[in-house]
LOVOMI-606894 format. One line per 5 residues: their letters; for each residue x, y, z of N, C-alpha, C. Coordinates in nm, 3 decimals, padded with zeros to 5 digits. Layout:
a) X,Y,Z,X,Y,Z,X,Y,Z ~ ...
This chain:
xxxxx) 04.304,00.854,-04.061,04.204,00.746,-04.065,04.188,00.685,-03.926 ~ 04.064,00.671,-03.880,04.038,00.616,-03.748,04.031,00.464,-03.757 ~ 04.112,00.399,-03.678,04.113,00.253,-03.678,03.996,00.200,-03.596 ~ 03.945,00.085,-03.637,03.837,00.022,-03.563,03.889,-00.031,-03.429 ~ 03.799,-00.040,-03.333,03.837,-00.089,-03.200,03.860,-00.239,-03.207
xxxxx) 03.974,-00.289,-03.156,04.000,-00.434,-03.159,03.892,-00.510,-03.084 ~ 03.868,-00.634,-03.125,03.764,-00.715,-03.063,03.793,-00.736,-02.915 ~ 03.923,-00.744,-02.879,03.959,-00.761,-02.738,03.915,-00.639,-02.657 ~ 03.934,-00.520,-02.715,03.893,-00.398,-02.646,03.742,-00.393,-02.625 ~ 03.667,-00.437,-02.726,03.521,-00.439,-02.713,03.477,-00.535,-02.603
xxxxx) 03.541,-00.652,-02.600,03.506,-00.752,-02.498,03.536,-00.698,-02.358 ~ 03.654,-00.634,-02.343,03.692,-00.579,-02.212,03.597,-00.467,-02.170 ~ 03.554,-00.386,-02.267,03.460,-00.277,-02.235,03.327,-00.334,-02.189 ~ 03.279,-00.440,-02.257,03.152,-00.503,-02.218,03.163,-00.564,-02.079 ~ 03.274,-00.634,-02.055,03.293,-00.696,-01.923,03.302,-00.591,-01.813
xxxxx) 03.369,-00.480,-01.842,03.379,-00.373,-01.744,03.242,-00.313,-01.715 ~ 03.162,-00.294,-01.820,03.027,-00.241,-01.800,02.942,-00.334,-01.717 ~ 02.953,-00.466,-01.743,02.877,-00.564,-01.665,02.921,-00.562,-01.519 ~ 03.053,-00.555,-01.497,03.106,-00.554,-01.360,03.057,-00.431,-01.284 ~ 03.061,-00.314,-01.347,03.018,-00.191,-01.280,02.869,-00.197,-01.248
xxxxx) 02.790,-00.249,-01.344,02.646,-00.261,-01.322,02.615,-00.353,-01.205 ~ 02.681,-00.468,-01.201,02.659,-00.562,-01.091,02.705,-00.503,-00.959 ~ 02.818,-00.432,-00.962,02.872,-00.372,-00.839,02.774,-00.271,-00.780 ~ 02.700,-00.202,-00.868,02.605,-00.102,-00.822,02.470,-00.162,-00.783 ~ 02.429,-00.268,-00.851,02.294,-00.322,-00.831,02.286,-00.432,-00.726
xxxxx) 02.392,-00.511,-00.710,02.386,-00.623,-00.617,02.354,-00.579,-00.474 ~ 02.418,-00.472,-00.421,02.379,-00.429,-00.285,02.231,-00.394,-00.274 ~ 02.173,-00.335,-00.380,02.031,-00.303,-00.377,01.947,-00.430,-00.375 ~ 01.990,-00.531,-00.450,01.918,-00.658,-00.452,01.926,-00.727,-00.316 ~ 02.038,-00.714,-00.248,02.053,-00.773,-00.114,01.956,-00.708,-00.017
xxxxx) 01.948,-00.575,-00.022,01.855,-00.503,00.067,01.711,-00.541,00.035 ~ 01.676,-00.545,-00.094,01.540,-00.582,-00.132,01.508,-00.725,-00.090 ~ 01.605,-00.815,-00.103,01.583,-00.953,-00.061,01.562,-00.965,00.089 ~ 01.640,-00.889,00.166,01.625,-00.893,00.312,01.490,-00.838,00.357 ~ 01.431,-00.749,00.274,01.305,-00.686,00.314,01.184,-00.779,00.299
xxxxx) 01.200,-00.890,00.231,01.087,-00.983,00.214,01.110,-01.114,00.289 ~ 01.215,-01.119,00.371,01.245,-01.241,00.446,01.153,-01.254,00.566 ~ 01.116,-01.376,00.601,01.032,-01.400,00.718,01.110,-01.387,00.848 ~ 01.241,-01.387,00.840,01.322,-01.374,00.960,01.305,-01.235,01.020 ~ 01.314,-01.226,01.154,01.301,-01.098,01.221,01.433,-01.023,01.229
xxxxx) 01.533,-01.073,01.164,01.662,-01.007,01.157,01.701,-00.993,01.010 ~ 01.790,-00.899,00.982,01.836,-00.879,00.845,01.917,-01.000,00.801 ~ 01.863,-01.075,00.708,01.932,-01.195,00.658,01.921,-01.201,00.506 ~ 02.024,-01.257,00.445,02.024,-01.281,00.301,02.107,-01.406,00.276 ~ 02.056,-01.499,00.195,01.931,-01.498,00.117,01.808,-01.497,00.208
xxxxx) 01.695,-01.447,00.154,01.573,-01.438,00.236,01.522,-01.575,00.276 ~ 01.473,-01.583,00.399,01.416,-01.707,00.451,01.264,-01.698,00.440 ~ 01.210,-01.754,00.334,01.067,-01.745,00.309,01.031,-01.613,00.240 ~ 00.902,-01.585,00.236,00.854,-01.463,00.170,00.742,-01.403,00.252 ~ 00.751,-01.273,00.279,00.646,-01.201,00.351,00.654,-01.053,00.318
xxxxx) 00.538,-00.988,00.323,00.532,-00.842,00.305,00.502,-00.773,00.438 ~ 00.523,-00.845,00.547,00.493,-00.791,00.680,00.575,-00.665,00.708 ~ 00.699,-00.664,00.664,00.786,-00.551,00.696,00.747,-00.427,00.617 ~ 00.691,-00.444,00.499,00.641,-00.329,00.423,00.515,-00.271,00.488 ~ 00.429,-00.360,00.539,00.311,-00.313,00.612,00.354,-00.234,00.735
xxxxx) 00.453,-00.286,00.806,00.504,-00.218,00.925,00.563,-00.082,00.888 ~ 00.636,-00.077,00.777,00.698,00.049,00.734,00.595,00.154,00.696 ~ 00.485,00.109,00.636,00.383,00.202,00.587,00.279,00.239,00.693 ~ 00.286,00.178,00.810,00.188,00.207,00.915,00.252,00.258,01.043 ~ 00.384,00.251,01.054,00.452,00.291,01.177,00.485,00.440,01.175
xxxxx) 00.451,00.510,01.284,00.486,00.652,01.296,00.637,00.672,01.304 ~ 00.709,00.567,01.337,00.854,00.576,01.342,00.911,00.620,01.207 ~ 00.845,00.579,01.100,00.892,00.613,00.965,00.799,00.711,00.893 ~ 00.669,00.708,00.925,00.575,00.792,00.852,00.600,00.941,00.877 ~ 00.621,00.979,01.002,00.644,01.120,01.033,00.774,01.170,00.970
xxxxx) 00.886,01.097,00.985,01.008,01.140,00.915,00.992,01.143,00.762 ~ 00.911,01.048,00.708,00.888,01.049,00.564,00.815,01.176,00.521 ~ 00.713,01.215,00.596,00.640,01.338,00.563,00.732,01.459,00.568 ~ 00.819,01.464,00.667,00.913,01.575,00.677,01.011,01.574,00.561 ~ 01.068,01.458,00.529,01.162,01.449,00.418,01.095,01.485,00.286
xxxxx) 00.969,01.441,00.268,00.897,01.473,00.145,00.871,01.623,00.135 ~ 00.829,01.684,00.246,00.804,01.829,00.246,00.931,01.906,00.215 ~ 01.039,01.872,00.284,01.166,01.941,00.263,01.214,01.919,00.120 ~ 01.204,01.797,00.070,01.251,01.766,-00.065,01.176,01.844,-00.172 ~ 01.044,01.854,-00.158,00.964,01.927,-00.257,00.996,02.076,-00.253
xxxxx) 01.006,02.132,-00.134,01.038,02.275,-00.122,01.178,02.303,-00.177 ~ 01.273,02.216,-00.144,01.409,02.233,-00.194,01.413,02.224,-00.346 ~ 01.339,02.129,-00.403,01.336,02.114,-00.549,01.281,02.241,-00.615 ~ 01.175,02.297,-00.559,01.115,02.418,-00.618,01.210,02.537,-00.607 ~ 01.266,02.558,-00.488,01.354,02.673,-00.468,01.483,02.659,-00.548
xxxxx) 01.544,02.541,-00.545,01.668,02.521,-00.618,01.647,02.533,-00.768 ~ 01.534,02.480,-00.818,01.504,02.492,-00.961,01.485,02.638,-01.000 ~ 01.417,02.714,-00.916,01.393,02.855,-00.946,01.522,02.936,-00.947 ~ 01.599,02.922,-00.839,01.723,03.001,-00.826,01.827,02.954,-00.927 ~ 01.845,02.822,-00.937,01.946,02.768,-01.028,01.916,02.799,-01.173
xxxxx) 01.787,02.792,-01.211,01.749,02.823,-01.349,01.774,02.970,-01.380 ~ 01.734,03.058,-01.287,01.757,03.201,-01.308,01.905,03.232,-01.323 ~ 01.988,03.171,-01.238,02.132,03.195,-01.245,02.190,03.141,-01.376 ~ 02.150,03.019,-01.415,02.205,02.959,-01.536,02.165,03.039,-01.660 ~ 02.039,03.082,-01.667,01.994,03.159,-01.783,02.065,03.294,-01.790
xxxxx) 02.081,03.357,-01.674,02.149,03.486,-01.673,02.294,03.473,-01.717 ~ 02.362,03.369,-01.671,02.504,03.354,-01.702,02.528,03.307,-01.845 ~ 02.430,03.240,-01.905,02.448,03.189,-02.041,02.393,03.283,-02.148 ~ 02.302,03.373,-02.111,02.237,03.456,-02.211,02.281,03.601,-02.211 ~ 02.347,03.644,-02.103,02.384,03.785,-02.093,02.533,03.799,-02.060
xxxxx) 02.599,03.901,-02.114,02.741,03.925,-02.083,02.758,03.995,-01.948 ~ 02.748,03.919,-01.841,02.754,03.975,-01.706,02.900,03.990,-01.664 ~ 02.942,04.107,-01.616,03.079,04.123,-01.565,03.106,04.028,-01.448 ~ 03.219,03.961,-01.453,03.252,03.866,-01.347,03.169,03.741,-01.348 ~ 03.118,03.703,-01.465,03.031,03.585,-01.474,03.104,03.459,-01.428
xxxxx) 03.233,03.449,-01.462,03.308,03.331,-01.421,03.319,03.318,-01.270 ~ 03.344,03.432,-01.204,03.354,03.430,-01.058,03.220,03.398,-00.994 ~ 03.111,03.453,-01.050,02.978,03.425,-00.997,02.944,03.277,-01.010 ~ 02.973,03.222,-01.128,02.945,03.080,-01.149,03.028,02.993,-01.056 ~ 03.156,03.028,-01.039,03.241,02.950,-00.949,03.189,02.956,-00.805
xxxxx) 03.140,03.072,-00.764,03.085,03.086,-00.629,02.961,02.999,-00.612 ~ 02.871,03.002,-00.710,02.748,02.924,-00.700,02.774,02.774,-00.709 ~ 02.881,02.736,-00.778,02.914,02.594,-00.792,03.003,02.544,-00.678 ~ 03.052,02.633,-00.593,03.149,02.597,-00.490,03.101,02.490,-00.392 ~ 02.969,02.480,-00.362,02.930,02.371,-00.271,02.968,02.232,-00.319
xxxxx) 02.989,02.215,-00.450,03.030,02.084,-00.500,03.172,02.050,-00.460 ~ 03.252,02.150,-00.431,03.394,02.126,-00.399,03.418,02.106,-00.250 ~ 03.318,02.132,-00.168,03.334,02.121,-00.023,03.273,01.992,00.028 ~ 03.339,01.925,00.121,03.278,01.806,00.182,03.148,01.843,00.252 ~ 03.049,01.757,00.238,02.918,01.785,00.297,02.927,01.804,00.447
xxxxx) 03.015,01.731,00.512,03.026,01.741,00.657,03.076,01.879,00.698 ~ 03.161,01.941,00.615,03.209,02.076,00.645,03.094,02.175,00.636 ~ 03.011,02.161,00.533,02.895,02.247,00.520,02.799,02.228,00.638 ~ 02.783,02.105,00.681,02.694,02.077,00.793,02.745,02.142,00.922 ~ 02.875,02.129,00.947,02.933,02.189,01.068,02.921,02.341,01.062
xxxxx) 02.949,02.398,00.945,02.937,02.543,00.930,02.795,02.591,00.950 ~ 02.698,02.518,00.894,02.557,02.556,00.911,02.515,02.546,01.056 ~ 02.560,02.441,01.125,02.525,02.425,01.267,02.586,02.537,01.351 ~ 02.711,02.572,01.324,02.778,02.677,01.401,02.710,02.812,01.378 ~ 02.681,02.844,01.251,02.617,02.971,01.220,02.477,02.979,01.281
xxxxx) 02.404,02.869,01.274,02.269,02.867,01.331,02.272,02.885,01.481 ~ 02.367,02.818,01.546,02.377,02.827,01.692,02.411,02.969,01.737 ~ 02.492,03.040,01.658,02.533,03.175,01.696,02.429,03.280,01.664 ~ 02.333,03.247,01.576,02.237,03.350,01.532,02.095,03.325,01.582 ~ 02.037,03.211,01.548,01.895,03.189,01.582,01.875,03.081,01.688
xxxxx) 01.981,03.015,01.727,01.968,02.912,01.829,01.956,02.773,01.771 ~ 01.852,02.700,01.812,01.836,02.561,01.769,01.800,02.554,01.621 ~ 01.848,02.453,01.550,01.812,02.435,01.409,01.663,02.411,01.392 ~ 01.612,02.446,01.274,01.472,02.422,01.244,01.459,02.380,01.098 ~ 01.336,02.358,01.055,01.313,02.311,00.918,01.363,02.412,00.816
xxxxx) 01.346,02.540,00.845,01.392,02.644,00.753,01.540,02.639,00.727 ~ 01.617,02.617,00.833,01.763,02.606,00.818,01.799,02.486,00.733 ~ 01.734,02.373,00.758,01.762,02.253,00.680,01.731,02.275,00.533 ~ 01.620,02.342,00.504,01.583,02.370,00.365,01.686,02.460,00.299 ~ 01.730,02.564,00.369,01.828,02.658,00.312,01.958,02.587,00.277
xxxxx) 02.007,02.503,00.369,02.134,02.433,00.343,02.118,02.334,00.227 ~ 02.006,02.265,00.221,01.982,02.174,00.110,01.972,02.249,-00.023 ~ 01.911,02.366,-00.021,01.902,02.446,-00.144,02.041,02.486,-00.190 ~ 02.127,02.523,-00.096,02.263,02.564,-00.130,02.338,02.453,-00.202 ~ 02.325,02.329,-00.154,02.400,02.220,-00.216,02.330,02.168,-00.341
xxxxx) 02.201,02.204,-00.360,02.127,02.155,-00.478,02.136,02.249,-00.596 ~ 02.156,02.378,-00.572,02.161,02.476,-00.681,02.263,02.440,-00.789 ~ 02.385,02.396,-00.755,02.481,02.362,-00.860,02.431,02.256,-00.958 ~ 02.355,02.160,-00.910,02.305,02.054,-00.998,02.204,02.111,-01.098 ~ 02.119,02.202,-01.052,02.024,02.266,-01.143,02.099,02.351,-01.245
xxxxx) 02.198,02.424,-01.198,02.274,02.509,-01.289,02.343,02.426,-01.397 ~ 02.398,02.312,-01.360,02.471,02.229,-01.458,02.375,02.174,-01.563 ~ 02.260,02.126,-01.522,02.167,02.069,-01.619,02.108,02.176,-01.710 ~ 02.069,02.290,-01.653,02.012,02.397,-01.735,02.117,02.457,-01.827 ~ 02.239,02.476,-01.776,02.347,02.530,-01.859,02.378,02.436,-01.975
xxxxx) 02.379,02.305,-01.947,02.405,02.208,-02.053,02.301,02.212,-02.162 ~ 02.173,02.226,-02.124,02.066,02.233,-02.223,02.077,02.363,-02.304 ~ 02.100,02.474,-02.236,02.105,02.603,-02.305,02.227,02.615,-02.394 ~ 02.336,02.548,-02.359,02.457,02.554,-02.442,02.435,02.488,-02.577 ~ 02.343,02.389,-02.583,02.315,02.320,-02.708,02.192,02.374,-02.779
xxxxx) 02.126,02.473,-02.718,02.002,02.527,-02.775,02.032,02.618,-02.895 ~ 01.934,02.629,-02.982,01.944,02.717,-03.098,01.904,02.858,-03.055 ~ 02.002,02.948,-03.042,01.975,03.083,-02.996,01.902,03.167,-03.101 ~ 01.900,03.120,-03.224,01.827,03.195,-03.326,01.676,03.189,-03.306 ~ 01.629,03.088,-03.229,01.486,03.079,-03.201,01.438,03.201,-03.123
xxxxx) 01.515,03.239,-03.022,01.479,03.357,-02.945,01.490,03.483,-03.030 ~ 01.592,03.488,-03.115,01.605,03.603,-03.204,01.485,03.613,-03.299 ~ 01.438,03.500,-03.346,01.323,03.499,-03.435,01.198,03.551,-03.363 ~ 01.181,03.509,-03.236,01.065,03.558,-03.161,01.073,03.707,-03.137 ~ 01.195,03.759,-03.116,01.212,03.903,-03.099,01.176,03.976,-03.229
xxxxx) 01.219,03.919,-03.342,01.190,03.979,-03.472,01.041,03.982,-03.499 ~ 00.969,03.880,-03.449,00.825,03.872,-03.473,00.745,03.958,-03.374 ~ 00.815,04.028,-03.286,00.747,04.124,-03.200,00.720,04.079,-03.059 ~ 00.772,03.965,-03.017,00.749,03.918,-02.881,00.829,04.004,-02.782 ~ 00.764,04.046,-02.673,00.835,04.124,-02.572,00.920,04.032,-02.486
xxxxx) 00.994,04.090,-02.392,01.089,04.013,-02.311,01.019,03.903,-02.231 ~ 00.902,03.935,-02.171,00.832,03.836,-02.090,00.782,03.720,-02.175 ~ 00.726,03.748,-02.291,00.677,03.642,-02.378,00.791,03.558,-02.434 ~ 00.904,03.621,-02.464,01.020,03.543,-02.512,01.066,03.447,-02.403 ~ 01.069,03.497,-02.282,01.114,03.414,-02.170,01.014,03.301,-02.143
xxxxx) 00.884,03.333,-02.147,00.781,03.236,-02.110,00.754,03.134,-02.220 ~ 00.758,03.178,-02.345,00.717,03.093,-02.457,00.833,03.030,-02.533 ~ 00.953,03.086,-02.516,01.067,03.034,-02.592,01.177,02.980,-02.501 ~ 01.226,03.065,-02.411,01.342,03.026,-02.331,01.308,02.914,-02.233 ~ 01.201,02.930,-02.156,01.166,02.828,-02.057,01.133,02.693,-02.121
xxxxx) 01.056,02.687,-02.230,01.034,02.556,-02.293,01.162,02.490,-02.340 ~ 01.258,02.570,-02.389,01.386,02.513,-02.431,01.461,02.456,-02.311 ~ 01.457,02.530,-02.199,01.531,02.488,-02.080,01.458,02.385,-01.996 ~ 01.333,02.353,-02.031,01.251,02.265,-01.948,01.315,02.131,-01.915 ~ 01.379,02.061,-02.010,01.443,01.933,-01.971,01.549,01.951,-01.864
xxxxx) 01.629,02.057,-01.876,01.732,02.081,-01.774,01.671,02.119,-01.641 ~ 01.563,02.198,-01.642,01.497,02.237,-01.518,01.439,02.114,-01.448 ~ 01.371,02.029,-01.525,01.310,01.909,-01.466,01.416,01.816,-01.409 ~ 01.524,01.794,-01.484,01.631,01.707,-01.435,01.697,01.767,-01.312 ~ 01.721,01.898,-01.314,01.782,01.963,-01.198,01.694,01.955,-01.075
xxxxx) 01.562,01.974,-01.093,01.469,01.962,-00.980,01.467,01.819,-00.926 ~ 01.477,01.722,-01.017,01.483,01.581,-00.976,01.607,01.555,-00.890 ~ 01.722,01.603,-00.936,01.845,01.586,-00.859,01.835,01.658,-00.724 ~ 01.778,01.778,-00.724,01.765,01.855,-00.601,01.678,01.779,-00.500 ~ 01.566,01.723,-00.547,01.478,01.647,-00.458,01.551,01.526,-00.402
xxxxx) 01.621,01.453,-00.487,01.690,01.333,-00.441,01.799,01.365,-00.341 ~ 01.874,01.474,-00.368,01.982,01.513,-00.277,01.925,01.545,-00.139 ~ 01.813,01.617,-00.137,01.752,01.653,-00.010,01.688,01.532,00.057 ~ 01.615,01.452,-00.020,01.541,01.339,00.036,01.634,01.234,00.093 ~ 01.751,01.214,00.030,01.845,01.110,00.073,01.953,01.159,00.167
xxxxx) 01.957,01.289,00.194,02.067,01.342,00.276,02.059,01.292,00.419 ~ 02.175,01.251,00.470,02.184,01.208,00.609,02.285,01.290,00.688 ~ 02.391,01.336,00.622,02.499,01.405,00.693,02.452,01.539,00.748 ~ 02.399,01.624,00.660,02.353,01.756,00.704,02.237,01.742,00.802 ~ 02.142,01.653,00.772,02.028,01.632,00.862,02.073,01.580,00.998
xxxxx) 02.182,01.504,01.002,02.232,01.452,01.129,02.284,01.564,01.218 ~ 02.351,01.664,01.158,02.404,01.774,01.237,02.295,01.873,01.275 ~ 02.191,01.886,01.193,02.086,01.983,01.219,01.963,01.920,01.281 ~ 01.974,01.798,01.329,01.859,01.729,01.384,01.821,01.785,01.521 ~ 01.698,01.757,01.559,01.648,01.789,01.692,01.535,01.690,01.720
xxxxx) 01.484,01.686,01.843,01.374,01.592,01.870,01.254,01.612,01.780 ~ 01.232,01.733,01.730,01.120,01.761,01.641,01.161,01.764,01.495 ~ 01.288,01.739,01.467,01.338,01.750,01.330,01.417,01.624,01.296 ~ 01.347,01.524,01.245,01.409,01.396,01.211,01.361,01.354,01.073 ~ 01.453,01.348,00.978,01.418,01.307,00.842,01.422,01.156,00.831
xxxxx) 01.378,01.105,00.718,01.371,00.960,00.700,01.509,00.892,00.707 ~ 01.613,00.944,00.640,01.745,00.880,00.653,01.794,00.875,00.797 ~ 01.764,00.980,00.876,01.806,00.981,01.016,01.726,00.880,01.096 ~ 01.598,00.864,01.063,01.516,00.762,01.131,01.571,00.623,01.103 ~ 01.611,00.598,00.978,01.671,00.468,00.943,01.801,00.447,01.020
xxxxx) 01.883,00.551,01.023,02.010,00.541,01.094,01.987,00.514,01.243 ~ 01.888,00.581,01.302,01.860,00.561,01.443,01.811,00.420,01.472 ~ 01.730,00.363,01.383,01.682,00.227,01.404,01.794,00.125,01.392 ~ 01.889,00.150,01.300,02.000,00.056,01.283,02.093,00.055,01.404 ~ 02.090,00.163,01.483,02.174,00.168,01.603,02.128,00.069,01.709
xxxxx) 01.998,00.041,01.712,01.943,-00.038,01.821,01.880,-00.170,01.777 ~ 01.854,-00.187,01.649,01.792,-00.312,01.603,01.831,-00.338,01.459 ~ 01.807,-00.461,01.416,01.834,-00.501,01.277,01.706,-00.556,01.215 ~ 01.595,-00.488,01.239,01.467,-00.533,01.187,01.464,-00.518,01.035 ~ 01.406,-00.616,00.965,01.392,-00.604,00.819,01.306,-00.486,00.776
xxxxx) 01.235,-00.423,00.870,01.157,-00.304,00.835,01.248,-00.195,00.779 ~ 01.369,-00.188,00.831,01.466,-00.090,00.780,01.497,-00.118,00.633 ~ 01.513,-00.245,00.600,01.537,-00.283,00.460,01.416,-00.250,00.373 ~ 01.296,-00.269,00.427,01.174,-00.237,00.352,01.166,-00.088,00.324 ~ 01.196,-00.006,00.424,01.194,00.140,00.406,01.298,00.182,00.302
xxxxx) 01.416,00.124,00.310,01.522,00.156,00.214,01.482,00.117,00.073 ~ 01.418,00.002,00.059,01.372,-00.043,-00.073,01.266,00.051,-00.127 ~ 01.176,00.097,-00.041,01.073,00.191,-00.085,01.135,00.323,-00.131 ~ 01.241,00.367,-00.064,01.310,00.489,-00.106,01.369,00.473,-00.246 ~ 01.427,00.357,-00.272,01.482,00.330,-00.405,01.370,00.328,-00.509
xxxxx) 01.258,00.265,-00.474,01.145,00.258,-00.568,01.088,00.396,-00.597 ~ 01.087,00.484,-00.497,01.040,00.621,-00.520,01.130,00.691,-00.620 ~ 01.261,00.673,-00.605,01.356,00.734,-00.698,01.337,00.680,-00.840 ~ 01.320,00.549,-00.851,01.298,00.487,-00.982,01.169,00.538,-01.044 ~ 01.064,00.549,-00.962,00.936,00.598,-01.013,00.948,00.742,-01.064
xxxxx) 01.021,00.825,-00.992,01.042,00.962,-01.036,01.119,00.968,-01.167 ~ 01.218,00.880,-01.183,01.293,00.876,-01.307,01.205,00.834,-01.424 ~ 01.117,00.738,-01.401,01.027,00.694,-01.508,00.931,00.806,-01.547 ~ 00.877,00.876,-01.447,00.788,00.989,-01.476,00.863,01.097,-01.553 ~ 00.986,01.125,-01.511,01.065,01.227,-01.579,01.095,01.187,-01.723
xxxxx) 01.122,01.060,-01.744,01.147,01.010,-01.879,01.022,01.021,-01.965 ~ 00.907,00.991,-01.907,00.781,00.999,-01.982,00.748,01.142,-02.020 ~ 00.779,01.236,-01.931,00.739,01.374,-01.952,00.831,01.446,-02.049 ~ 00.964,01.437,-02.023,01.058,01.516,-02.104,01.156,01.430,-02.180 ~ 01.180,01.305,-02.137,01.279,01.223,-02.204,01.418,01.253,-02.155
xxxxx) 01.472,01.168,-02.068,01.606,01.193,-02.015,01.711,01.194,-02.124 ~ 01.687,01.121,-02.232,01.785,01.115,-02.339,01.812,01.250,-02.401 ~ 01.715,01.343,-02.392,01.734,01.475,-02.452,01.843,01.554,-02.381 ~ 01.878,01.514,-02.259,01.982,01.585,-02.186,02.121,01.545,-02.229 ~ 02.133,01.437,-02.303,02.266,01.382,-02.333,02.290,01.369,-02.481
x) 02.210,01.435,-02.564,02.232,01.430,-02.708,02.252,01.571,-02.759
């Protein structure tokens, strides 16, 4: 017989949840507050109210060009990682492949390595082979670290899927391509969308790898923010950071509207 949770345990769990939520959200609120302050320095609580720093962020080439590069890299990484990760996850979950465990461990291995080690390795390999880093190298490295996230989400969805649905389509005469297009992919769609979302965020927010692979013509938005913080404390940096958070929130809302994030966890 399972005993009910004591009231003290419930209270402690609620308090712990509130503490963790505040611990995660308060720094974001501080940054957002500093972005609307009339002061020309990063201050909190905000002194007055102004949207001047958001106008500066949205009109300055200091941030617009890095934003375009980060957006381009993030979208390409999301597409490539979703394609490769989905193919790998479906193959490993649907077919008895020899050495499947070793293959999966290899593809998931970027999660076990510190990002800075991957960045140093990518820089060393690039320097020895093609010379200076470029956008292609940055995309490849981001895809490598994003594939495991796609694999995990797609594998999780497929592990809970009803495999008899595909068997039924085979019985009804559907060929391999139609089964894959009309049955397997729609089932895996929530995992693919979530994995692509994670891949985009990982690429868009990355600073460590981009820092090692940077060049005068290759500067992403996180690196632009980092560079500005080295020489000034303008609230424009806080405005840009707040906009990055809002972009992530907006993507989550769109993803929830389209597929429902809750379907990934039930």
